[in-house]
C-alpha positions in Angstrom: 119.3 81.8 126.0 122.5 80.9 124.9 125.4 83.2 125.1 127.7 84.5 121.9 131.6 84.5 122.4 134.0 86.0 120.3 137.2 84.2 120.2 139.9 86.0 118.5 143.4 84.2 118.3 145.9 83.7 115.2 146.9 80.1 116.8 144.2 77.6 115.1 144.9 74.8 117.5 143.8 76.5 120.5 141.1 78.8 118.9 139.2 75.4 117.9 139.8 74.0 121.0 138.2 76.8 122.7 135.4 77.0 120.9 134.6 73.7 121.3 135.0 73.6 124.9 133.0 76.8 125.0 130.5 75.1 123.0 130.0 71.8 125.4 129.2 74.2 127.9 126.3 75.6 125.7 128.0 78.8 124.6 127.6 80.1 121.2 131.4 80.2 120.1 132.7 82.4 117.3 136.0 82.8 116.0 138.3 85.0 114.5 141.6 84.5 113.5 142.7 88.3 113.6 141.9 91.8 115.1 140.8 92.5 111.6 138.7 89.8 111.3 137.4 90.6 114.6 136.6 93.8 113.8 134.3 92.6 110.8 132.8 90.1 113.0 131.7 92.8 115.4 130.5 95.4 112.8 127.8 92.7 111.7 127.1 90.7 115.3 126.3 91.9 118.9 128.2 89.4 121.4 128.4 88.6 124.8 132.0 88.5 125.6 135.0 88.3 124.1 138.1 85.7 124.6 141.4 87.9 123.1 144.9 86.9 122.4 147.3 89.4 123.3 149.7 88.5 120.6 149.0 88.1 117.5 150.3 88.3 114.1 149.5 91.9 112.2 147.4 94.0 115.3 148.0 93.0 118.8 145.2 92.4 121.0 145.9 95.3 123.2 145.7 97.6 120.4 143.0 95.7 119.3 141.2 96.5 122.5 141.9 99.7 122.8 140.5 100.6 119.8 137.5 99.0 120.6 137.2 100.6 123.8 137.7 104.2 122.1 135.0 103.2 119.0 132.6 103.2 122.5 132.1 99.6 122.4 131.9 98.0 126.0 131.9 94.1 125.7 133.4 92.6 128.7 136.7 91.1 127.7 139.1 88.6 128.7 142.9 88.8 127.4 144.7 85.6 126.9 148.4 86.2 127.6 151.8 84.1 127.8 152.9 87.0 129.4 152.2 86.7 133.3 153.2 89.4 136.6 151.6 92.2 137.4 153.0 95.1 134.5 151.2 92.7 131.9 147.8 92.7 134.2 148.3 96.4 134.5 148.9 96.8 130.4 145.3 94.4 130.0 143.7 96.4 132.3 144.8 100.1 131.6 143.6 98.9 127.7 140.2 98.1 128.8 140.4 94.6 129.5 137.8 93.4 132.4 139.8 90.3 133.2 143.1 88.2 132.5 144.1 85.2 131.9 147.9 83.8 131.8 148.5 81.0 129.4 148.5 77.9 130.1 145.0 77.8 131.9 141.8 75.2 132.4 139.0 75.3 130.2 136.8 75.4 133.3 138.6 78.5 134.5 138.3 80.7 131.3 134.7 80.0 131.4 134.4 80.6 134.8 135.8 84.0 134.2 133.7 84.7 131.3 130.5 83.8 133.3 131.5 86.3 136.0 132.1 88.7 133.5 128.7 88.3 131.8 127.1 88.3 134.9 128.6 91.5 136.4 127.6 93.6 133.1 124.3 91.7 133.0 123.5 91.3 136.8 122.3 93.8 139.4 125.5 94.3 141.4 127.4 97.2 142.1 130.3 98.2 140.5 133.3 99.1 141.7 134.3 102.5 142.9 135.8 104.8 140.9 139.7 104.1 140.8 139.5 101.0 141.9 139.7 97.5 140.2 139.7 94.2 140.9 141.1 91.0 138.4 142.7 88.1 139.2 141.7 87.9 142.6 144.3 91.6 142.9 143.1 95.2 143.3 144.6 97.9 141.3 144.0 101.6 141.4 143.4 103.5 138.1 144.0 107.3 138.4 145.1 109.7 136.0 148.8 108.5 136.4 147.6 105.1 135.3 146.6 101.9 136.8 149.1 100.1 139.3 148.5 97.4 141.7 147.4 98.1 145.4 149.8 96.4 147.8 147.8 94.8 150.4 148.6 92.4 153.6 146.6 89.1 153.3 144.4 90.3 156.0 143.4 93.5 154.3 143.0 92.1 151.2 140.4 89.2 152.4 138.5 92.8 153.9 138.4 94.5 151.3 137.1 91.6 149.3 134.5 91.0 151.3 133.7 94.9 151.6 133.6 94.8 147.3 131.9 91.9 146.9 129.0 93.2 146.7 129.8 97.3 147.4 127.4 97.9 150.7 128.8 95.0 152.7 129.2 96.1 156.8 132.2 93.3 157.7 133.3 92.4 161.1 137.0 92.6 160.8 140.3 93.7 163.6 140.3 97.2 164.2 144.0 97.1 163.1 143.5 95.8 160.0 140.1 98.1 159.1 142.7 101.0 160.1 145.5 100.2 157.9 143.2 99.5 154.8 141.8 102.9 155.4 145.2 104.3 155.2 146.3 102.8 152.2 143.1 103.4 150.4 143.1 107.0 151.6 146.6 107.7 150.5 145.7 106.7 146.9 141.8 107.5 146.1 140.6 110.8 148.1 137.3 109.4 147.0 137.6 106.4 149.3 137.0 105.1 152.4 136.3 102.8 155.4 133.7 104.1 158.3 132.8 102.1 161.1 128.9 101.1 161.9 129.1 100.6 165.3 128.1 97.0 166.7 128.3 95.6 163.3 131.6 96.4 161.4 133.0 98.4 158.3 131.9 99.7 155.4 133.3 100.9 151.8 132.1 104.3 150.8 132.7 106.0 147.9 132.6 109.9 149.5 131.9 111.5 146.2 128.9 109.7 146.0 127.9 109.8 149.6 126.4 113.2 151.0 127.9 113.5 154.9 129.5 110.6 156.5 130.8 110.5 160.0 133.8 108.6 160.4 133.6 105.8 163.4 
C-alpha cells in the first residue's frame, strides 16, 4: 500500500521537487502551499506523515504544528528548517515534531527519515521512555520545564543508543561508561536508571513502569 505524505511548503520549486522525489519512491505525495491550506487538506484526508517547512508566509510551521497537536492529531511530522543548531531542534521537538532536517538536504535522507518515522509509528518497536527523546542522532530530555539536549560523550551516546534501539536491549559496556551515563540520566530523569545484568551487560529501565528493580 502506498503511503500518503503531505508536503507543506510555500516554496513552489522545493515543494514540487520534493513531491516528484517522493512519487518516484512510490509515495503518494499531496501538496499544500500554506498552513491554512494544509489544515483544509487534513480535514478531508488522513495522511501517513507530514513534511512541514518551518518558515512560511502566513502561519509559520511551528505554530501550525502546535495547533495540530493540541487538536489531537498525532501524524508523524518532520520539520524542515533553514535554521540549524540545538535550540532550533528543541523548538521543533517541543512543538510536536517527530524529527527535523536542516536545509539543504538530500532527498534520499528525507525519504529515509520519513520511512523511519512511519515505521516507529506503526511497527512493534517500543517507544522511548517518558521524558527521553531521540532525533537527528541526538538525545533530548523533556520535562515540565521544557526540552533540552542531553549532553553526552561519544561513548555515552553510543551506549544509550544501543540501550534504546530498541528499548530492552542488554548491552555490554565498560563499567565506567555505564556509571557516567547512569549518573547523567539520574540527574535529569528520576524515572530512568541503568541496571546491571550480571554476566551480560547493562539495561535501561523505566522505574515508573517496573515493579521492583535491584541495581547491580
